[in-house]
Structures are given as C-alpha cells and as structure tokens.
C-alpha positions in Angstrom: -17.3 -6.9 -14.9 -13.6 -7.0 -13.9 -13.0 -7.4 -10.2 -9.6 -9.2 -10.1 -7.5 -6.1 -9.3 -7.8 -2.3 -8.8 -4.6 -2.1 -10.9 -6.8 -2.7 -13.9 -8.8 0.4 -13.4 -8.3 3.5 -15.6 -6.6 6.6 -14.5 -9.0 9.1 -13.0 -9.9 12.4 -14.8 -7.9 14.6 -12.5 -4.7 12.6 -13.3 -5.3 12.7 -17.0 -5.9 16.5 -16.9 -2.7 16.9 -14.8 -0.7 14.9 -17.3 -1.9 17.1 -20.2 -1.0 20.2 -18.2 2.5 18.9 -17.4 3.1 18.1 -21.1 5.4 21.0 -21.7 9.0 21.7 -21.5 10.6 21.9 -18.0 13.7 20.8 -16.2 14.5 17.1 -16.4 14.5 14.4 -13.8 13.2 15.7 -10.4 14.2 19.3 -10.7 10.9 20.4 -12.3 8.3 22.6 -10.8 6.0 19.8 -10.0 8.6 17.6 -8.2 9.7 20.6 -6.2 6.2 21.0 -4.8 5.9 17.5 -3.4 7.5 18.0 0.0 5.3 21.0 0.8 2.1 19.3 -0.5 2.6 16.1 1.5 3.8 18.0 4.5 0.5 19.9 4.5 -1.4 16.6 4.2 0.4 15.0 7.1 0.9 18.1 9.3 4.6 17.3 9.6 7.8 18.0 7.7 8.3 15.1 5.2 10.5 14.3 2.2 8.8 12.7 -0.8 10.2 10.8 -3.7 8.1 9.7 -6.7 8.7 6.2 -7.9 6.7 4.3 -10.7 5.8 1.2 -8.7 4.8 0.1 -5.2 7.5 -2.6 -5.3 10.1 0.1 -5.8 8.6 2.2 -3.0 8.6 -0.7 -0.6 12.1 -1.9 -1.5 13.7 1.6 -1.4 12.1 2.3 1.9 13.4 -0.9 3.5 16.9 -0.2 2.0 16.8 3.1 3.9 15.9 1.4 7.2 17.8 -1.8 7.1 21.4 -2.6 6.3 22.5 -5.6 4.2 23.3 -7.7 7.3 20.0 -6.9 9.0 16.5 -8.2 9.0 12.9 -6.9 8.7 9.9 -8.3 10.6 6.9 -8.7 8.4 3.8 -10.9 8.1 4.1 -14.2 6.3 1.5 -13.0 3.8 3.0 -9.5 3.3 3.3 -8.3 -0.2 7.1 -7.8 0.3 7.4 -11.5 1.0 4.8 -13.1 -1.4 4.6 -10.8 -4.4 7.7 -8.8 -5.0 10.1 -11.4 -6.4 12.8 -10.8 -3.9 13.0 -7.0 -4.5 13.4 -6.0 -0.8 16.3 -8.4 -0.5 17.8 -7.1 -3.8 17.5 -3.4 -2.9 18.8 -3.9 0.6 21.7 -6.0 -0.8 20.7 -9.1 1.2 18.7 -8.1 4.3 16.5 -11.0 5.5 12.7 -11.0 5.9 11.7 -12.6 9.3 8.1 -13.9 8.8 5.5 -13.7 11.5 2.0 -14.8 11.9 -1.1 -12.8 12.7 -4.9 -12.9 12.2 -6.1 -10.9 9.2 -2.4 -10.6 7.9 -1.8 -8.2 10.8 1.3 -8.1 13.0 0.9 -7.6 16.8 3.3 -6.1 19.3 3.4 -9.4 21.2 4.4 -11.4 18.0 7.1 -8.9 17.3 8.4 -8.9 20.8 8.4 -12.7 21.0 10.3 -13.0 17.7 12.8 -10.3 18.7 13.4 -11.9 22.1 14.3 -15.2 20.5 17.2 -13.7 18.6 20.5 -13.9 20.3 22.6 -10.8 20.3 25.6 -12.2 18.5 27.1 -12.3 15.1 25.8 -15.7 14.4 22.2 -14.6 14.1 20.8 -11.9 11.8 19.7 -8.9 13.9 16.3 -7.1 13.3 16.5 -3.5 12.1 13.0 -2.7 10.9 9.3 -3.6 11.0 7.1 -3.5 7.9 3.3 -3.6 8.0 0.7 -3.3 5.3 -2.3 -1.1 5.6 -4.8 -2.2 4.4 -3.4 -5.7 4.8 -3.3 -8.5 2.2 -6.5 -9.8 3.8 -8.2 -6.5 3.3 -8.0 -5.7 7.0 -7.2 -2.2 8.4 -4.8 -1.3 11.2 -6.3 1.4 13.5 -4.2 4.3 14.7 -3.9 2.6 18.1 -2.7 -0.6 16.6 -0.1 1.2 14.5 1.0 3.2 17.5 1.4 0.1 19.6 3.8 -1.4 17.0 5.5 2.0 16.8 6.3 1.9 20.5 7.9 -1.5 20.0 9.9 -0.2 17.1 11.0 2.9 19.1 11.9 0.8 22.2 14.0 -1.6 20.2 15.5 1.0 17.9 13.9 -0.5 14.8 12.8 1.4 11.7 9.1 1.3 11.0 7.8 1.0 7.4 4.2 1.0 6.2 3.3 -0.5 2.8 0.3 1.7 2.0 -0.6 0.3 -1.5 -4.2 0.8 -0.2 -3.4 3.4 2.4 -6.2 5.6 1.0 -8.7 2.9 1.5 -7.6 2.4 5.1 -8.0 6.1 5.8 -11.4 6.2 4.1 -12.6 3.3 6.2 -11.4 4.7 9.5 -12.3 8.3 8.9 -9.1 9.4 10.6 -6.4 11.7 9.5 -3.4 10.4 7.4 -1.1 11.6 10.2 -2.9 9.5 12.8 -2.0 6.3 10.9 1.6 7.3 10.3 3.7 10.0 11.7 1.7 10.3 14.9 2.0 6.5 15.4 5.8 6.3 14.9 6.0 5.3 11.2 9.3 6.3 9.6 8.5 5.6 5.9 5.3 5.2 4.0 4.8 3.7 0.5 1.7 5.8 -0.3 -0.2 4.0 -3.1 -1.8 6.0 -5.9 -1.8 3.7 -8.9 -4.5 1.4 -7.4 -6.5 4.4 -6.5 -6.8 6.2 -9.8 -3.3 7.1 -10.6 -1.5 6.0 -13.8 2.2 5.4 -13.0 3.2 7.1 -9.8 3.6 6.2 -6.2 4.8 8.4 -3.3 7.6 7.3 -1.0 7.1 9.5 2.0 9.8 9.8 4.7 8.7 11.1 8.1 12.4 11.2 8.9 13.4 13.5 6.0 17.1 12.7 6.5 16.4 9.2 5.0 15.6 10.7 1.7 19.2 11.9 0.8 20.7 8.4 0.4 17.5 7.1 -1.1 17.8 9.6 -4.0 21.0 7.8 -5.0 19.4 4.4 -4.5 16.5 5.4 -6.7 18.9 6.4 -9.5 21.1 3.3 -9.1 17.9 1.2 -9.3 16.9 2.8 -12.6 13.8 4.6 -11.2 14.9 8.2 -11.7 12.8 8.9 -14.7 14.0 11.7 -16.9 10.6 13.3 -17.2 9.7 13.1 -13.6 7.2 15.9 -13.8 4.6 13.5 -15.2 4.9 11.4 -12.0 4.8 14.4 -9.7 1.9 15.9 -11.5 -0.2 12.8 -10.9 0.5 12.9 -7.2 -0.3 16.6 -6.8 -3.5 16.2 -8.8 -4.8 13.5 -6.5 -3.9 15.5 -3.4 -5.8 18.5 -4.7 -9.4 18.6 -3.4 -8.8 15.2 -1.7 -9.3 13.2 -4.9 -7.3 10.4 -3.4 -9.8 10.1 -0.5 -12.9 10.4 -2.7 -11.6 7.7 -4.9 -10.9 5.4 -2.0 -14.4 6.0 -0.5 -16.0 5.0 -3.8 -14.0 1.8 -4.0 -14.8 0.9 -0.4 -18.5 1.5 -1.0 -18.4 -1.0 -3.9 -16.8 -3.6 -1.7 -19.4 -3.0 1.0 -22.1 -3.6 -1.5 -20.6 -7.0 -2.4 -20.1 -7.8 1.2 -23.8 -7.1 2.0 -24.8 -9.7 -0.6 -22.3 -12.3 0.5 -23.8 -13.3 3.8 -22.0 -16.3 5.4 -19.6 -16.5 2.5 -17.3 -13.8 3.9 -13.9 -15.0 4.9 -12.7 -11.7 6.3 -14.5 -8.6 7.5 -14.6 -6.1 4.7 -12.7 -3.0 5.8 -11.3 -1.6 2.5 -11.9 -2.5 -1.1 -11.1 -6.2 -1.1 -13.7 -9.0 -0.5 -12.7 -12.6 0.2 -15.5 -15.2 -0.2 -15.9 -18.9 -0.1 -16.9 -20.3 -3.5 -17.0 -23.8 -4.8 -15.4 -24.5 -8.2 -18.9 -24.7 -9.8 -20.0 -21.4 -8.2 -16.9 -19.7 -9.4 -17.5 -21.1 -12.9 -21.1 -19.8 -12.8 -19.9 -16.3 -12.0 -17.3 -16.4 -14.7 -19.9 -17.6 -17.2 -21.8 -14.4 -16.5 -18.7 -12.4 -17.4 -17.3 -11.6 -13.9 -13.5 -11.6 -13.6 -11.8 -12.3 -10.3 -9.0 -14.2 -8.6 -9.2 -17.7 -7.2 -7.7 -17.4 -3.7 -6.5 -20.7 -2.4 -8.8 -23.7 -2.3 -12.5 -22.9 -2.3 -12.0 -19.1 -2.0 -12.0 -16.1 -4.3 -11.0 -12.5 -4.1 -12.9 -9.6 -5.5 -11.4 -6.1 -5.7 -13.4 -2.9 -6.4 -12.0 0.3 -7.9 -12.6 4.0 -7.7 -14.7 4.0 -11.0 -17.0 1.1 -10.1 -20.2 2.7 -8.7 -23.3 0.9 -7.7 -24.4 0.3 -11.3 -21.1 -1.5 -12.0 -21.1 -3.5 -8.7 -24.8 -4.4 -8.3 -24.8 -7.1 -11.0 -22.0 -8.9 -9.2 -23.7 -8.6 -5.8 -26.9 -9.9 -7.2 -25.1 -12.8 -8.9 -23.4 -13.8 -5.6 -26.6 -13.5 -3.7 -28.3 -15.8 -6.2 -25.7 -18.6 -5.9 
C-alpha cells in the first residue's frame, strides 16, 4: 500500500544472504576481500576498466563524484529539478568546497546539448564569472524520464569538446537500463560519462551505493575525500558484499524490471491523468485534493507533487498483487 518511495522497500533476499555471509572477521575499512573484488566485478559489467568506491548514500556518491570533476572555483551544469539541486541540502557545494550549480531547463527534467551549449556560450572567459567544469544528468530523471544512449552520447560530445567532466546521477540507473534493454556501458562509458553514481539502495540494497569512475585516476583523490567526509566505514565489507550480491546473476536488473512493471500497470490504469510518460518506476498523475484523499482513505501512501499532482513509486518487491489494488482504485476515481 506504500508507493511514496522505493527507499521504503525492504532489502532483497540476495542482499540479506550476502550480509550474513560477510558477517565474519576480515580486514577493516576497504581492505577486505569483498571490497577488493569491486573493481573487477564492475569492470566486467561495463566492459571497461573502472574504479569503484562504496558509499552509504546516493548524496555522498553524487557529491564525491562532482568534487572529483569540479574545483571549488568552478561550476556544474545541471537541470533545475536535479536531485543535486533540489534534494541534497547543499551537499555538492559542500563537498566541492563551493562550486556553483548552474541550473538549466529541459522537458522531462532532461538536459539537451543545445541548452548546455547556449549556457556555456553566455559565460565570459574571465575571472569575474564562474567557469563550467562539469555536467551532471540524472538517469532516470526526476520526472521519471530516461535518457537514451544517443542522448547521453550527444551530451558526452559537448562535454568532451568543452573539456567538461561528465557525471551521471544513477539513483535509478538500473530502471533506465531495464526500460531501454541496452547494456550498462551504452549509457555510460561508451557515451562519454566519467563518473556514475550507481544506485542500489532504491533497487533492493540496504545501505550501499557504488561510485563508479570510468576514469580510474579520479578514484585516488576521492578515497581521501571519502575518508575526510566521514564515509569510510570501518566494516566496509558489509557494503561491498551488498553490491557484489546484486551484480551476481543480474539481481540488480531483475529487481529493476519488476519495479518498472509495477509502474507500467499503474500507468495503464491512469489514462489521461498521466503527467509524464512512464519510462521507469515513477508515475506522475493529476489528482484533485478530494481524489487524493479518497486514495489515502483506502490506505494508499504517496507523495503530493505540486498543485493537483501526485507521485507514485513502485519497488522491486511490489508485484501485480501489490500494485493491482492501486491501479483499480485510480481507474475507479
């Protein structure tokens, strides 16, 4: 009955089993056997040499990634609705020691190459204006929309031409890959992405996210930043074990497909109420206050999203039996 956030979902069985298996003595911090396997495991997934650091939150992953790509005197292009702007309490500015977020517009919370080029062209090349050093996009976006490989690659070409770092906030990266049916590499390293915040907590993890560097040299300084920020956990094996368990047998992808299927079921019942196309596991609908109250009276939990709108988010463990009652209730409004 709870559709306000996939953060509320339980950890999946593979993660719980991995935590139990890791519950034995090993080297502390990130020197354990599990943490040492991360680079190879993610390199195999992406078909490229990567460096991976575990962190406990998506906010930490995003902020540490941007700190690696942007100096304190620089700026990051992002969408006005980006999570790093709206929902991270200034963490990117804090971790970068003052870098500025330059906010752009775009349909479906997406950036476009033209919008980035126009914003960059308007900035004078002198010390009186902050200079861009990075681009950050979210996939899937805050509106539940998915960037295709071609769309990411087009932004990647802008980043490369202008010498900008390229970060992807992938809190729901698994849902994007599941929707597109493409390889993880096609959305990232093959499209010019330098750093990915690969979300696992929303997708069945418990307390671990992966910060993936497709430029492995960026990881060295980030290890110091992670420690300085208080995110180098002494028993890091518990975080690494979660990530490895979800990579094994593509649990991460199966979980995302299940969540996406739940969202599609709701979308099918929503008709003309849909505010955005449903491309991942978020559904945005128009609802009057009375209609929202009717759904809540039946026990459904969700976020109000602006005036006259609501957001419903499905999770990996909500199959048809869990989602069907909500779909029927929406259809009956």
